[in-house]
N, CA, C and O atoms as a MOPAC input file, in Angstrom:
PM7 MOZYME 1SCF
protein

 N     95.62700 1   129.02600 1    80.95200 1
 C     95.88700 1   127.64100 1    81.25200 1
 C     97.00100 1   127.10900 1    80.34900 1
 O     97.77300 1   126.23700 1    80.74600 1
 N     97.07000 1   127.63300 1    79.16100 1
 C     98.09900 1   127.16700 1    78.23300 1
 C     99.48800 1   127.50500 1    78.74400 1
 O    100.41300 1   126.70400 1    78.60600 1
 N     99.64300 1   128.68500 1    79.33300 1
 C    100.96200 1   129.04100 1    79.86200 1
 C    101.32600 1   128.17000 1    81.05500 1
 O    102.50300 1   127.88000 1    81.26600 1
 N    100.34700 1   127.75400 1    81.83300 1
 C    100.64300 1   126.86000 1    82.95100 1
 C    101.16400 1   125.52100 1    82.45100 1
 O    102.10000 1   124.95900 1    83.01900 1
 N    100.55400 1   125.01400 1    81.38700 1
 C    101.01300 1   123.74700 1    80.81300 1
 C    102.43900 1   123.89500 1    80.28800 1
 O    103.25800 1   122.99100 1    80.45600 1
 N    102.73600 1   125.01100 1    79.66300 1
 C    104.09000 1   125.24800 1    79.16800 1
 C    105.09300 1   125.36100 1    80.29700 1
 O    106.20900 1   124.85200 1    80.19100 1
 N    104.70600 1   126.02800 1    81.38500 1
 C    105.60200 1   126.15200 1    82.53100 1
 C    105.87100 1   124.81700 1    83.19200 1
 O    107.00000 1   124.51600 1    83.57900 1
 N    104.82100 1   124.01900 1    83.31800 1
 C    104.98600 1   122.69100 1    83.91800 1
 C    105.84800 1   121.81700 1    83.01500 1
 O    106.74400 1   121.11700 1    83.48500 1
 N    105.57000 1   121.86400 1    81.72600 1
 C    106.36500 1   121.07500 1    80.78000 1
 C    107.82400 1   121.48700 1    80.77400 1
 O    108.71500 1   120.64200 1    80.68800 1
 N    108.06800 1   122.78600 1    80.86600 1
 C    109.44300 1   123.27100 1    80.90800 1
 C    110.16300 1   122.81400 1    82.16300 1
 O    111.32500 1   122.41300 1    82.10500 1
 N    109.48200 1   122.87200 1    83.29300 1
 C    110.09800 1   122.42900 1    84.54400 1
 C    110.41400 1   120.93700 1    84.51600 1
 O    111.48400 1   120.50600 1    84.94500 1
 N    109.46500 1   120.16000 1    84.00700 1
 C    109.69400 1   118.71100 1    83.92200 1
 C    110.84100 1   118.41800 1    82.96000 1
 O    111.71200 1   117.59800 1    83.25300 1
 N    110.83700 1   119.09100 1    81.81200 1
 C    111.90100 1   118.87400 1    80.83200 1
 C    113.26700 1   119.22800 1    81.36700 1
 O    114.23200 1   118.49600 1    81.14500 1
 N    113.36200 1   120.35600 1    82.07700 1
 C    114.64800 1   120.74700 1    82.64200 1
 C    115.06400 1   119.79100 1    83.76500 1
 O    116.25200 1   119.52000 1    83.94400 1
 N    114.09000 1   119.28300 1    84.51600 1
 C    114.41100 1   118.30900 1    85.55000 1
 C    114.95000 1   117.01500 1    84.97400 1
 O    115.91800 1   116.44900 1    85.48200 1
 N    114.30600 1   116.54900 1    83.89700 1
 C    114.77600 1   115.32300 1    83.24100 1
 C    116.16800 1   115.53700 1    82.65700 1
 O    117.03200 1   114.66500 1    82.76100 1
 N    116.38300 1   116.69900 1    82.04200 1
 C    117.70400 1   117.00200 1    81.49300 1
 C    118.74700 1   117.06900 1    82.60300 1
 O    119.86900 1   116.59400 1    82.43100 1
 N    118.38000 1   117.65400 1    83.73900 1
 C    119.31200 1   117.75200 1    84.85700 1
 C    119.69100 1   116.38700 1    85.41400 1
 O    120.83000 1   116.17700 1    85.83100 1
 N    118.74100 1   115.46200 1    85.42200 1
 C    119.06100 1   114.12100 1    85.91300 1
 C    119.80600 1   113.29300 1    84.87600 1
 O    120.67700 1   112.49800 1    85.22800 1
 N    119.47000 1   113.47100 1    83.59700 1
 C    120.11200 1   112.67200 1    82.54800 1
 C    121.54500 1   113.13100 1    82.28900 1
 O    122.43800 1   112.30100 1    82.11600 1
 N    121.76900 1   114.43200 1    82.26100 1
 C    123.11800 1   114.94700 1    81.97400 1
 C    123.72700 1   115.52300 1    83.23500 1
 O    124.43700 1   114.83200 1    83.96600 1
 N    123.44400 1   116.79600 1    83.48700 1
 C    123.91900 1   117.44300 1    84.70900 1
 C    123.01900 1   118.64000 1    85.00600 1
 O    122.32400 1   119.15100 1    84.12700 1
 N    123.04900 1   119.06500 1    86.24200 1
 C    122.24600 1   120.22300 1    86.62600 1
 C    122.75200 1   121.47000 1    85.90100 1
 O    121.96700 1   122.35300 1    85.55300 1
 N    124.04600 1   121.53800 1    85.68000 1
 C    124.62000 1   122.69200 1    84.98700 1
 C    124.07500 1   122.80600 1    83.56400 1
 O    123.77800 1   123.90700 1    83.10100 1
 N    123.94400 1   121.68100 1    82.87300 1
 C    123.40500 1   121.73800 1    81.51100 1
 C    121.94600 1   122.17400 1    81.52700 1
 O    121.50400 1   122.87300 1    80.61500 1
 N    121.18800 1   121.77300 1    82.54800 1
 C    119.79800 1   122.21700 1    82.65600 1
 C    119.73000 1   123.72200 1    82.89500 1
 O    118.85500 1   124.39700 1    82.35200 1
 N    120.65400 1   124.25700 1    83.71000 1
 C    120.69600 1   125.70000 1    83.92700 1
 C    121.02000 1   126.44100 1    82.63700 1
 O    120.42600 1   127.48200 1    82.35600 1
 N    121.94400 1   125.92400 1    81.85900 1
 C    122.32100 1   126.57000 1    80.59800 1
 C    121.14400 1   126.57200 1    79.63000 1
 O    120.86100 1   127.59400 1    79.00500 1
 N    120.45900 1   125.44200 1    79.50100 1
 C    119.30900 1   125.36200 1    78.59600 1
 C    118.19600 1   126.30000 1    79.05900 1
 O    117.57100 1   126.97600 1    78.24200 1
 N    117.94600 1   126.34200 1    80.38100 1
 C    116.93600 1   127.26300 1    80.90200 1
 C    117.29600 1   128.70900 1    80.63000 1
 O    116.42700 1   129.51200 1    80.29000 1
 N    118.57800 1   129.05200 1    80.77900 1
 C    119.02300 1   130.41200 1    80.48200 1
 C    118.89000 1   130.76600 1    79.02000 1
 O    118.51000 1   131.88700 1    78.68000 1
 N    119.20200 1   129.81000 1    78.14500 1
 C    119.05100 1   130.05300 1    76.70400 1
 C    117.57600 1   130.23800 1    76.33600 1
 O    117.24500 1   131.07400 1    75.49600 1
 N    116.69600 1   129.46100 1    76.96300 1
 C    115.26200 1   129.62000 1    76.69100 1
 C    114.77200 1   130.98400 1    77.15300 1
 O    113.95800 1   131.61600 1    76.48000 1
 N    115.26400 1   131.43900 1    78.29900 1
 C    114.89000 1   132.75900 1    78.79300 1
 C    115.43500 1   133.84300 1    77.87300 1
 O    114.73300 1   134.80500 1    77.55900 1
 N    116.67700 1   133.69400 1    77.44100 1
 C    117.26900 1   134.67500 1    76.52600 1
 C    116.53300 1   134.68900 1    75.19100 1
 O    116.41800 1   135.73800 1    74.55700 1
 N    116.03400 1   133.52900 1    74.76200 1
 C    115.26800 1   133.47200 1    73.52500 1
 C    113.93200 1   134.19000 1    73.61500 1
 O    113.38100 1   134.60300 1    72.59400 1
 N    113.40200 1   134.34400 1    74.82800 1
 C    112.12500 1   135.03400 1    75.01000 1
 C    112.28300 1   136.54700 1    75.04700 1
 O    111.29500 1   137.26700 1    74.89600 1
 N    113.49300 1   137.04600 1    75.24300 1
 C    113.69900 1   138.48900 1    75.35300 1
 C    113.29400 1   139.27300 1    74.10100 1
 O    112.68400 1   140.33300 1    74.24200 1
 N    113.60000 1   138.80700 1    72.87800 1
 C    113.12700 1   139.56300 1    71.71000 1
 C    111.59800 1   139.65300 1    71.64000 1
 O    111.05200 1   140.68000 1    71.23500 1
 N    110.92000 1   138.59000 1    72.03000 1
 C    109.45800 1   138.62000 1    72.04300 1
 C    108.95200 1   139.64400 1    73.05400 1
 O    108.02300 1   140.39600 1    72.76000 1
 N    109.54400 1   139.67600 1    74.22300 1
 C    109.14300 1   140.66500 1    75.22200 1
 C    109.43200 1   142.09100 1    74.74100 1
 O    108.65100 1   143.00400 1    75.00900 1
 N    110.53700 1   142.28200 1    74.03900 1
 C    110.84900 1   143.59900 1    73.48400 1
 C    109.81500 1   144.04500 1    72.46800 1
 O    109.42800 1   145.21300 1    72.44700 1
 N    109.36800 1   143.13300 1    71.63200 1
 C    108.31600 1   143.47400 1    70.65300 1
 C    107.01500 1   143.82200 1    71.34000 1
 O    106.31000 1   144.73800 1    70.91600 1
 N    106.69000 1   143.10000 1    72.39600 1
 C    105.46000 1   143.40300 1    73.12400 1
 C    105.52900 1   144.77600 1    73.77900 1
 O    104.52800 1   145.49300 1    73.82200 1
 N    106.69300 1   145.14700 1    74.28800 1
 C    106.83100 1   146.47000 1    74.90500 1
 C    106.70400 1   147.58600 1    73.88000 1
 O    106.21200 1   148.66900 1    74.19600 1
 N    107.14800 1   147.32600 1    72.64900 1
 C    107.05100 1   148.35100 1    71.60600 1
 C    105.62500 1   148.59800 1    71.15700 1
 O    105.34800 1   149.61500 1    70.52100 1
 N    104.71100 1   147.68800 1    71.47500 1
 C    103.31300 1   147.91000 1    71.11100 1
 C    102.73700 1   149.12400 1    71.82800 1
 O    101.83000 1   149.78400 1    71.32100 1
 N    103.27100 1   149.41000 1    73.01100 1
 C    102.87100 1   150.62500 1    73.72100 1
 C    101.51100 1   150.54200 1    74.38000 1
 O    100.90600 1   151.58300 1    74.63700 1
 N    101.00700 1   149.37100 1    74.66300 1
 C     99.71700 1   149.24200 1    75.33700 1
 C     99.80400 1   149.68700 1    76.78500 1
 O    100.88600 1   149.72000 1    77.37000 1
 N     98.66700 1   150.02800 1    77.35600 1
 C     98.69800 1   150.46100 1    78.75600 1
 C     99.02600 1   149.27800 1    79.67600 1
 O     98.68700 1   148.13000 1    79.38800 1
 N     99.67900 1   149.58500 1    80.76500 1
 C    100.03500 1   148.54500 1    81.73900 1
 C     98.79300 1   148.12500 1    82.50800 1
 O     97.87000 1   148.92000 1    82.68600 1
 N     98.76800 1   146.89900 1    82.95500 1
 C     97.67900 1   146.43300 1    83.79800 1
 C     97.84500 1   147.05100 1    85.17500 1
 O     98.84200 1   146.80700 1    85.85500 1
 N     96.89300 1   147.83300 1    85.57800 1
 C     96.96000 1   148.47800 1    86.88300 1
 C     95.60700 1   148.35900 1    87.55600 1
 O     94.56700 1   148.52700 1    86.91900 1
 N     95.62600 1   148.07600 1    88.82000 1
 C     94.40200 1   148.03200 1    89.60100 1
 C     94.47700 1   149.19600 1    90.56300 1
 O     95.35200 1   149.23000 1    91.42800 1
 N     93.58400 1   150.13600 1    90.42900 1
 C     93.61900 1   151.33000 1    91.24600 1
 C     92.41000 1   151.35200 1    92.16600 1
 O     91.31800 1   150.92200 1    91.79400 1
 N     92.61800 1   151.84800 1    93.34100 1
 C     91.52100 1   152.01900 1    94.26500 1
 C     91.14700 1   150.77500 1    95.04200 1
 O     90.13000 1   150.77500 1    95.73600 1
 N     91.92700 1   149.72100 1    94.95200 1
 C     91.63400 1   148.50000 1    95.68200 1
 C     92.67100 1   148.31500 1    96.77800 1
 O     93.81800 1   148.74200 1    96.64600 1
 N     92.25400 1   147.67400 1    97.85800 1
 C     93.17400 1   147.37700 1    98.94800 1
 C     93.25100 1   145.88100 1    99.14400 1
 O     92.27300 1   145.16600 1    98.93100 1
 N     94.39700 1   145.41700 1    99.54400 1
 C     94.56000 1   143.99500 1    99.82200 1
 C     93.74800 1   143.62700 1   101.04900 1
 O     93.59300 1   144.43000 1   101.96900 1
 N     93.23500 1   142.41800 1   101.05800 1
 C     92.50800 1   141.92700 1   102.21300 1
 C     91.01300 1   142.12000 1   102.14900 1
 O     90.29000 1   141.58600 1   102.99100 1
 N     90.52800 1   142.86600 1   101.17800 1
 C     89.08400 1   143.01800 1   100.99000 1
 C     88.72400 1   142.34100 1    99.68700 1
 O     89.59300 1   142.05800 1    98.86300 1
 N     87.45400 1   142.08400 1    99.50400 1
 C     87.05900 1   141.42600 1    98.26600 1
 C     87.34500 1   142.35000 1    97.09200 1
 O     86.85600 1   143.47800 1    97.04500 1
 N     88.12200 1   141.87600 1    96.16700 1
 C     88.48600 1   142.66700 1    95.00800 1
 C     89.57500 1   141.96100 1    94.23400 1
 O     90.10200 1   140.94400 1    94.68600 1
 N     89.91700 1   142.48700 1    93.07500 1
 C     90.91400 1   141.84500 1    92.22200 1
 C     92.34500 1   142.18200 1    92.61300 1
 O     93.18900 1   142.37800 1    91.73800 1
 N     92.62900 1   142.25300 1    93.87900 1
 C     93.96100 1   142.61600 1    94.33500 1
 C     94.71400 1   141.36500 1    94.75400 1
 O     94.09800 1   140.35700 1    95.10000 1
 N     96.03000 1   141.41900 1    94.72700 1
 C     96.85500 1   140.23900 1    95.00600 1
 C     96.60900 1   139.67400 1    96.39800 1
 O     96.69100 1   138.46000 1    96.58600 1
 N     96.31600 1   140.50400 1    97.35700 1
 C     96.16100 1   140.02200 1    98.72500 1
 C     94.75300 1   139.56800 1    99.06900 1
 O     94.52200 1   139.10300 1   100.18500 1
 N     93.81000 1   139.68800 1    98.15200 1
 C     92.44300 1   139.31800 1    98.50000 1
 C     92.30900 1   137.81100 1    98.58500 1
 O     92.94300 1   137.07200 1    97.83200 1
 N     91.49700 1   137.37900 1    99.48800 1
 C     91.25700 1   135.95900 1    99.64900 1
 C     92.24100 1   135.26200 1   100.55300 1
 O     92.13100 1   134.05400 1   100.76300 1
 N     93.21000 1   135.99200 1   101.10200 1
 C     94.17800 1   135.37600 1   102.00100 1
 C     93.56100 1   135.35700 1   103.39700 1
 O     93.16200 1   136.40900 1   103.89700 1
 N     93.47000 1   134.19700 1   104.04000 1
 C     92.86600 1   134.14600 1   105.36500 1
 C     93.74300 1   134.84200 1   106.40000 1
 O     94.96200 1   134.89000 1   106.23800 1
 N     93.14200 1   135.38500 1   107.46600 1
 C     93.92500 1   136.11500 1   108.46700 1
 C     94.97700 1   135.25400 1   109.15100 1
 O     95.98600 1   135.78000 1   109.62000 1
 N     94.76700 1   133.94800 1   109.22000 1
 C     95.72000 1   133.08900 1   109.89900 1
 C     97.05800 1   133.04600 1   109.16500 1
 O     98.07300 1   132.67500 1   109.75600 1
 N     97.07200 1   133.41800 1   107.89400 1
 C     98.31300 1   133.37500 1   107.12800 1
 C     99.11500 1   134.65700 1   107.24000 1
 O    100.22400 1   134.73000 1   106.71100 1
 N     98.59200 1   135.66200 1   107.90700 1
 C     99.32100 1   136.92000 1   107.99500 1
 C    100.31100 1   136.88500 1   109.15100 1
 O    100.18500 1   136.07700 1   110.07100 1
 N    101.28600 1   137.76600 1   109.08900 1
 C    102.32600 1   137.84600 1   110.10100 1
 C    102.12800 1   139.13600 1   110.87700 1
 O    101.97800 1   140.21000 1   110.29600 1
 N    102.12900 1   139.01600 1   112.19500 1
 C    101.98700 1   140.19400 1   113.04400 1
 C    103.31700 1   140.93600 1   113.06100 1
 O    104.34400 1   140.36400 1   113.42700 1
 N    103.30200 1   142.20100 1   112.66900 1
 C    104.54500 1   142.96200 1   112.57200 1
 C    104.84800 1   143.77100 1   113.82300 1
 O    105.97600 1   144.23400 1   113.98700 1
 N    103.88500 1   143.95300 1   114.70000 1
 C    104.08200 1   144.71100 1   115.93100 1
 C    104.17500 1   143.75600 1   117.11300 1
 O    103.50400 1   142.72400 1   117.14600 1
 N    105.00600 1   144.10800 1   118.07300 1
 C    105.13200 1   143.29100 1   119.27900 1
 C    103.82500 1   143.37800 1   120.05700 1
 O    103.30600 1   144.47100 1   120.28100 1
 N    103.29800 1   142.24300 1   120.46400 1
 C    102.04900 1   142.31100 1   121.22300 1
 C    102.27200 1   142.96800 1   122.57300 1
 O    103.32400 1   142.80300 1   123.19000 1
 N    101.28700 1   143.70400 1   123.01900 1
 C    101.40000 1   144.34700 1   124.32100 1
 C    101.12900 1   143.32100 1   125.40400 1
 O    100.30500 1   142.42200 1   125.24000 1
 N    101.83000 1   143.47000 1   126.50000 1
 C    101.65800 1   142.55100 1   127.62200 1
 C    100.36100 1   142.89600 1   128.34000 1
 O    100.11800 1   144.06200 1   128.65100 1
 N     99.53200 1   141.90500 1   128.60500 1
 C     98.29800 1   142.21300 1   129.33000 1
 C     98.61900 1   142.57400 1   130.78000 1
 O     99.52400 1   142.00100 1   131.38800 1
 N     97.88300 1   143.50800 1   131.31200 1
 C     98.09300 1   143.90300 1   132.69300 1
 C     97.46300 1   142.85200 1   133.59800 1
 O     96.31900 1   142.44500 1   133.39500 1
 N     98.20500 1   142.43200 1   134.57200 1
 C     97.70400 1   141.44600 1   135.51600 1
 C     97.09600 1   142.19400 1   136.69300 1
 O     97.77000 1   142.97900 1   137.36000 1
 N     95.84300 1   141.94700 1   136.93500 1
 C     95.16500 1   142.61000 1   138.04700 1
 C     95.48800 1   141.86200 1   139.33200 1
 O     95.55700 1   140.63300 1   139.35200 1
 N     95.68000 1   142.60800 1   140.38100 1
 C     95.95100 1   142.00500 1   141.68000 1
 C     94.69300 1   141.32300 1   142.18100 1
 O     93.58500 1   141.83100 1   142.00800 1
 N     94.87300 1   140.17600 1   142.79900 1
 C     93.73700 1   139.44800 1   143.33700 1
 C     93.16900 1   140.21200 1   144.51700 1
 O     93.91700 1   140.76400 1   145.32500 1
 N     91.86200 1   140.24400 1   144.61800 1
 C     91.29100 1   140.97500 1   145.75300 1
 C     91.66600 1   140.30100 1   147.08100 1
 O     91.64700 1   139.07600 1   147.20700 1
 N     91.99700 1   141.11800 1   148.03500 1
 C     92.38500 1   140.56300 1   149.34300 1
 C     91.15300 1   140.12100 1   150.10300 1
 O     90.09300 1   140.74200 1   150.01500 1
 N     91.30400 1   139.05000 1   150.84500 1
 C     90.17500 1   138.53500 1   151.63800 1
 C     90.41600 1   138.94500 1   153.09500 1
 O     91.18900 1   138.31700 1   153.81800 1
 N     89.77900 1   139.94100 1   153.47100 1
 C     89.99500 1   140.40600 1   154.84900 1
 C     88.85500 1   140.05000 1   155.75300 1
 O     88.88500 1   140.37000 1   156.94200 1

């Protein structure tokens, strides 16, 4: 939750800076903040801890996977639907 507060605060701060000065200055400040985080990320990588990996789970089923909990209505059909066959009406003789 703390990182969410920092992200929200950063976005608001950059927005205020962009309106007070210019959008370009907000981009520069955001880039400098990102560049300032790179040494910290480098130190974390040198710790050599195992990566977070979720193995054996599939999206769409209950589990700690990124796709879990997404309702079917939000998915996109990737295959063209087949045309239903129209049956001929029975003749009345």
